[in-house]
MARDREN-266631 format. One record per residue: residue number from 1; x, y, z of N, C-alpha, C in turn. Coordinates in nm, 4 decimals. Example, Ala and Ser with C-alpha at 12.3 -4.5 7.8 and 13.67 -1.06 7.14 Angstrom:
2
+--------+----------+----------+----------+----------+----------+----------+----------+----------+----------+
| lumvex |   n.east |  n.north |     n.up |  ca.east | ca.north |    ca.up |   c.east |  c.north |     c.up |
+--------+----------+----------+----------+----------+----------+----------+----------+----------+----------+
|      1 |   1.3190 |  -0.5690 |   0.7800 |   1.2300 |  -0.4500 |   0.7800 |   1.3200 |  -0.3300 |   0.7800 |
|      2 |   1.2850 |  -0.2250 |   0.7080 |   1.3670 |  -0.1060 |   0.7140 |   1.2900 |   0.0030 |   0.7870 |
+--------+----------+----------+----------+----------+----------+----------+----------+----------+----------+
END
This chain:
84
+--------+----------+----------+----------+----------+----------+----------+----------+----------+----------+
| lumvex |   n.east |  n.north |     n.up |  ca.east | ca.north |    ca.up |   c.east |  c.north |     c.up |
+--------+----------+----------+----------+----------+----------+----------+----------+----------+----------+
|      1 |   0.1129 |   0.1090 |  -0.0276 |   0.0238 |   0.1610 |  -0.1270 |   0.0906 |   0.2797 |  -0.1962 |
|      2 |   0.0737 |   0.2862 |  -0.3246 |   0.1304 |   0.3945 |  -0.4038 |   0.0180 |   0.4841 |  -0.4537 |
|      3 |   0.0503 |   0.6100 |  -0.4766 |  -0.0494 |   0.7018 |  -0.5288 |   0.0146 |   0.7948 |  -0.6310 |
|      4 |  -0.0683 |   0.8377 |  -0.7256 |  -0.0246 |   0.9312 |  -0.8289 |  -0.0535 |   1.0715 |  -0.7793 |
|      5 |   0.0463 |   1.1589 |  -0.7882 |   0.0322 |   1.2987 |  -0.7470 |   0.0479 |   1.3849 |  -0.8726 |
|      6 |  -0.0503 |   1.4705 |  -0.8959 |  -0.0435 |   1.5626 |  -1.0089 |   0.0211 |   1.6917 |  -0.9618 |
|      7 |   0.1256 |   1.7316 |  -1.0305 |   0.1989 |   1.8532 |  -0.9968 |   0.1673 |   1.9611 |  -1.0999 |
|      8 |   0.1961 |   2.0864 |  -1.0671 |   0.1723 |   2.1946 |  -1.1638 |   0.2520 |   2.1728 |  -1.2930 |
|      9 |   0.1942 |   2.2149 |  -1.4020 |   0.2622 |   2.2025 |  -1.5304 |   0.2454 |   2.0674 |  -1.5961 |
|     10 |   0.1571 |   1.9823 |  -1.5429 |   0.1330 |   1.8521 |  -1.6036 |   0.2320 |   1.7451 |  -1.5640 |
|     11 |   0.3118 |   1.7693 |  -1.4621 |   0.4075 |   1.6695 |  -1.4153 |   0.3386 |   1.5734 |  -1.3189 |
|     12 |   0.3870 |   1.4495 |  -1.3160 |   0.3321 |   1.3489 |  -1.2260 |   0.4415 |   1.2933 |  -1.1373 |
|     13 |   0.4039 |   1.2631 |  -1.0151 |   0.4900 |   1.1948 |  -0.9191 |   0.4147 |   1.0715 |  -0.8726 |
|     14 |   0.4901 |   0.9730 |  -0.8290 |   0.4325 |   0.8578 |  -0.7601 |   0.4924 |   0.8569 |  -0.6214 |
|     15 |   0.4067 |   0.8496 |  -0.5209 |   0.4542 |   0.8399 |  -0.3836 |   0.4177 |   0.7029 |  -0.3302 |
|     16 |   0.5150 |   0.6376 |  -0.2674 |   0.4953 |   0.5029 |  -0.2154 |   0.5627 |   0.4924 |  -0.0797 |
|     17 |   0.4996 |   0.4212 |   0.0109 |   0.5582 |   0.4013 |   0.1429 |   0.6402 |   0.2730 |   0.1394 |
|     18 |   0.7696 |   0.2889 |   0.1645 |   0.8619 |   0.1760 |   0.1661 |   0.9226 |   0.1711 |   0.3046 |
|     19 |   0.8852 |   0.0689 |   0.3795 |   0.9277 |   0.0624 |   0.5186 |   0.8581 |   0.1731 |   0.5957 |
|     20 |   0.9345 |   0.2510 |   0.6693 |   0.8782 |   0.3634 |   0.7440 |   0.8912 |   0.4952 |   0.6697 |
|     21 |   0.9445 |   0.4919 |   0.5484 |   0.9693 |   0.6143 |   0.4718 |   0.8761 |   0.6241 |   0.3520 |
|     22 |   0.8403 |   0.7460 |   0.3168 |   0.7642 |   0.7706 |   0.1948 |   0.8622 |   0.8152 |   0.0876 |
|     23 |   0.8638 |   0.7449 |  -0.0225 |   0.9531 |   0.7755 |  -0.1343 |   0.8732 |   0.8385 |  -0.2474 |
|     24 |   0.9367 |   0.9285 |  -0.3200 |   0.8742 |   0.9953 |  -0.4333 |   0.9512 |   0.9609 |  -0.5599 |
|     25 |   0.8785 |   0.9164 |  -0.6595 |   0.9359 |   0.8869 |  -0.7911 |   0.8810 |   0.9924 |  -0.8856 |
|     26 |   0.9667 |   1.0777 |  -0.9343 |   0.9243 |   1.1855 |  -1.0232 |   0.9246 |   1.1359 |  -1.1676 |
|     27 |   0.8098 |   1.1447 |  -1.2321 |   0.7954 |   1.0944 |  -1.3684 |   0.8087 |   1.2035 |  -1.4734 |
|     28 |   0.7831 |   1.3268 |  -1.4358 |   0.7878 |   1.4356 |  -1.5332 |   0.6572 |   1.4436 |  -1.6095 |
|     29 |   0.6642 |   1.4935 |  -1.7325 |   0.5442 |   1.5096 |  -1.8148 |   0.5189 |   1.3820 |  -1.8929 |
|     30 |   0.4280 |   1.3022 |  -1.8419 |   0.3845 |   1.1798 |  -1.9089 |   0.2320 |   1.1815 |  -1.9107 |
|     31 |   0.1701 |   1.1042 |  -1.9992 |   0.0241 |   1.0960 |  -1.9964 |  -0.0252 |   1.0365 |  -1.8632 |
|     32 |  -0.1437 |   1.0771 |  -1.8226 |  -0.1998 |   1.0296 |  -1.6952 |  -0.2108 |   0.8773 |  -1.6929 |
|     33 |  -0.2518 |   0.8183 |  -1.8028 |  -0.2646 |   0.6723 |  -1.8077 |  -0.1306 |   0.6032 |  -1.7853 |
|     34 |  -0.0257 |   0.6602 |  -1.8402 |   0.1077 |   0.6033 |  -1.8189 |   0.1463 |   0.6128 |  -1.6721 |
|     35 |   0.1172 |   0.7269 |  -1.6096 |   0.1480 |   0.7446 |  -1.4671 |   0.0694 |   0.6446 |  -1.3820 |
|     36 |  -0.0572 |   0.6215 |  -1.4170 |  -0.1387 |   0.5257 |  -1.3424 |  -0.0882 |   0.3832 |  -1.3603 |
|     37 |  -0.0443 |   0.3493 |  -1.4802 |   0.0111 |   0.2156 |  -1.5052 |   0.1404 |   0.1949 |  -1.4271 |
|     38 |   0.2271 |   0.2945 |  -1.4266 |   0.3512 |   0.2854 |  -1.3500 |   0.3187 |   0.2721 |  -1.2014 |
|     39 |   0.2176 |   0.3430 |  -1.1554 |   0.1761 |   0.3354 |  -1.0156 |   0.1316 |   0.1933 |  -0.9806 |
|     40 |   0.0538 |   0.1303 |  -1.0681 |   0.0104 |  -0.0079 |  -1.0433 |   0.1299 |  -0.1021 |  -1.0370 |
|     41 |   0.2265 |  -0.0819 |  -1.1251 |   0.3455 |  -0.1679 |  -1.1255 |   0.4287 |  -0.1457 |  -0.9995 |
|     42 |   0.4384 |  -0.0208 |  -0.9553 |   0.5127 |   0.0103 |  -0.8327 |   0.4461 |  -0.0569 |  -0.7127 |
|     43 |   0.3132 |  -0.0570 |  -0.7083 |   0.2418 |  -0.1256 |  -0.6010 |   0.2722 |  -0.2745 |  -0.6012 |
|     44 |   0.2757 |  -0.3345 |  -0.7195 |   0.3079 |  -0.4768 |  -0.7307 |   0.4508 |  -0.5040 |  -0.6852 |
|     45 |   0.5451 |  -0.4208 |  -0.7280 |   0.6847 |  -0.4372 |  -0.6872 |   0.6985 |  -0.4263 |  -0.5355 |
|     46 |   0.6303 |  -0.3312 |  -0.4763 |   0.6390 |  -0.3113 |  -0.3320 |   0.5751 |  -0.4289 |  -0.2578 |
|     47 |   0.4620 |  -0.4777 |  -0.3064 |   0.3959 |  -0.5916 |  -0.2415 |   0.4831 |  -0.7172 |  -0.2479 |
|     48 |   0.5473 |  -0.7397 |  -0.3603 |   0.6361 |  -0.8558 |  -0.3735 |   0.7571 |  -0.8422 |  -0.2820 |
|     49 |   0.8079 |  -0.7194 |  -0.2708 |   0.9221 |  -0.6957 |  -0.1836 |   0.8835 |  -0.7204 |  -0.0381 |
|     50 |   0.7677 |  -0.6698 |   0.0022 |   0.7222 |  -0.6875 |   0.1403 |   0.6920 |  -0.8336 |   0.1714 |
|     51 |   0.6320 |  -0.9028 |   0.0756 |   0.5946 |  -1.0421 |   0.0964 |   0.7090 |  -1.1394 |   0.0777 |
|     52 |   0.8193 |  -1.0936 |   0.0216 |   0.9332 |  -1.1811 |  -0.0015 |   0.9087 |  -1.2850 |  -0.1096 |
|     53 |   0.8247 |  -1.2501 |  -0.2069 |   0.7943 |  -1.3412 |  -0.3165 |   0.8536 |  -1.2866 |  -0.4455 |
|     54 |   0.8688 |  -1.3747 |  -0.5428 |   0.9242 |  -1.3313 |  -0.6704 |   0.8144 |  -1.2650 |  -0.7542 |
|     55 |   0.8579 |  -1.1893 |  -0.8528 |   0.7658 |  -1.1153 |  -0.9392 |   0.6925 |  -1.2097 |  -1.0331 |
|     56 |   0.5705 |  -1.1720 |  -1.0703 |   0.4992 |  -1.2473 |  -1.1726 |   0.5638 |  -1.2189 |  -1.3081 |
|     57 |   0.5304 |  -1.2998 |  -1.4071 |   0.5957 |  -1.2879 |  -1.5383 |   0.5738 |  -1.1513 |  -1.6032 |
|     58 |   0.4518 |  -1.0997 |  -1.5945 |   0.4217 |  -0.9721 |  -1.6606 |   0.5015 |  -0.8578 |  -1.5982 |
|     59 |   0.5100 |  -0.8552 |  -1.4662 |   0.5845 |  -0.7486 |  -1.3991 |   0.7341 |  -0.7631 |  -1.4247 |
|     60 |   0.7837 |  -0.8854 |  -1.4231 |   0.9259 |  -0.9081 |  -1.4507 |   0.9608 |  -0.8651 |  -1.5933 |
|     61 |   0.8720 |  -0.8922 |  -1.6879 |   0.8960 |  -0.8496 |  -1.8260 |   0.8937 |  -0.6976 |  -1.8363 |
|     62 |   0.8023 |  -0.6331 |  -1.7630 |   0.7944 |  -0.4870 |  -1.7626 |   0.9229 |  -0.4260 |  -1.7071 |
|     63 |   0.9736 |  -0.4822 |  -1.5989 |   1.0980 |  -0.4329 |  -1.5389 |   1.2136 |  -0.4503 |  -1.6368 |
|     64 |   1.2151 |  -0.5614 |  -1.7093 |   1.3210 |  -0.5859 |  -1.8069 |   1.3210 |  -0.4868 |  -1.9217 |
|     65 |   1.2043 |  -0.4322 |  -1.9547 |   1.1927 |  -0.3384 |  -2.0664 |   1.2111 |  -0.1925 |  -2.0258 |
|     66 |   1.2259 |  -0.1660 |  -1.8975 |   1.2374 |  -0.0273 |  -1.8509 |   1.3620 |   0.0397 |  -1.9066 |
|     67 |   1.3480 |   0.1677 |  -1.9328 |   1.4625 |   0.2475 |  -1.9743 |   1.5524 |   0.2756 |  -1.8551 |
|     68 |   1.6729 |   0.3239 |  -1.8807 |   1.7675 |   0.3470 |  -1.7714 |   1.7222 |   0.4539 |  -1.6730 |
|     69 |   1.6448 |   0.5515 |  -1.7199 |   1.5996 |   0.6604 |  -1.6341 |   1.5057 |   0.6098 |  -1.5241 |
|     70 |   1.3985 |   0.5433 |  -1.5648 |   1.2998 |   0.4953 |  -1.4679 |   1.3554 |   0.3812 |  -1.3836 |
|     71 |   1.4351 |   0.2945 |  -1.4435 |   1.4898 |   0.1834 |  -1.3658 |   1.5838 |   0.2329 |  -1.2561 |
|     72 |   1.6599 |   0.3389 |  -1.2834 |   1.7478 |   0.3930 |  -1.1793 |   1.6664 |   0.4586 |  -1.0675 |
|     73 |   1.5533 |   0.5183 |  -1.1016 |   1.4665 |   0.5789 |  -1.0000 |   1.4028 |   0.4720 |  -0.9114 |
|     74 |   1.3606 |   0.3624 |  -0.9719 |   1.3027 |   0.2526 |  -0.8931 |   1.4094 |   0.1848 |  -0.8080 |
|     75 |   1.5295 |   0.1744 |  -0.8602 |   1.6388 |   0.1147 |  -0.7832 |   1.6770 |   0.2035 |  -0.6658 |
|     76 |   1.6722 |   0.3351 |  -0.6839 |   1.7049 |   0.4269 |  -0.5750 |   1.6050 |   0.4138 |  -0.4604 |
|     77 |   1.4832 |   0.3754 |  -0.4921 |   1.3812 |   0.3557 |  -0.3887 |   1.3905 |   0.2172 |  -0.3253 |
|     78 |   1.4680 |   0.1280 |  -0.3859 |   1.4817 |  -0.0063 |  -0.3326 |   1.3771 |  -0.1035 |  -0.3847 |
|     79 |   1.3088 |  -0.0682 |  -0.4922 |   1.2056 |  -0.1558 |  -0.5462 |   1.2610 |  -0.2618 |  -0.6403 |
|     80 |   1.3703 |  -0.2307 |  -0.7102 |   1.4360 |  -0.3275 |  -0.7975 |   1.5861 |  -0.3199 |  -0.7739 |
|     81 |   1.6578 |  -0.4174 |  -0.8273 |   1.8032 |  -0.4176 |  -0.8197 |   1.8603 |  -0.3172 |  -0.9179 |
|     82 |   1.9658 |  -0.2516 |  -0.8820 |   2.0307 |  -0.1549 |  -0.9711 |   2.0955 |  -0.2288 |  -1.0883 |
|     83 |   2.0846 |  -0.1697 |  -1.2045 |   2.1466 |  -0.2287 |  -1.3243 |   2.2916 |  -0.1867 |  -1.3313 |
|     84 |   2.3687 |  -0.2704 |  -1.3931 |   2.5126 |  -0.2412 |  -1.4081 |   2.5376 |  -0.1620 |  -1.5345 |
+--------+----------+----------+----------+----------+----------+----------+----------+----------+----------+
END
C-alpha cells in the first residue's frame, strides 16, 4: 500500500512498502491531485510486481509517458525497469 505524505513547504512524498522495506519517492512541489494520482499508479505498479502479472494498458501507457526524473525514481525503488 502506498500513501501520500505532505511535507512542509507544500512538498509531497509517496511512501510504499516494497518487500520488507519502506521506500520514499519524493515528488517535490506538485498539486495534491497529481500526488494522489501518482500514488494510485504506484499502488498498481506494486500490486502487479507482487502478483507477477503484467501491467494493464492504462498503467503501461502512463509509464511510457513518464519523464526521466520520475521514471528514474520509480526504477530506483524497483517498481519499473530502468530506462537506457
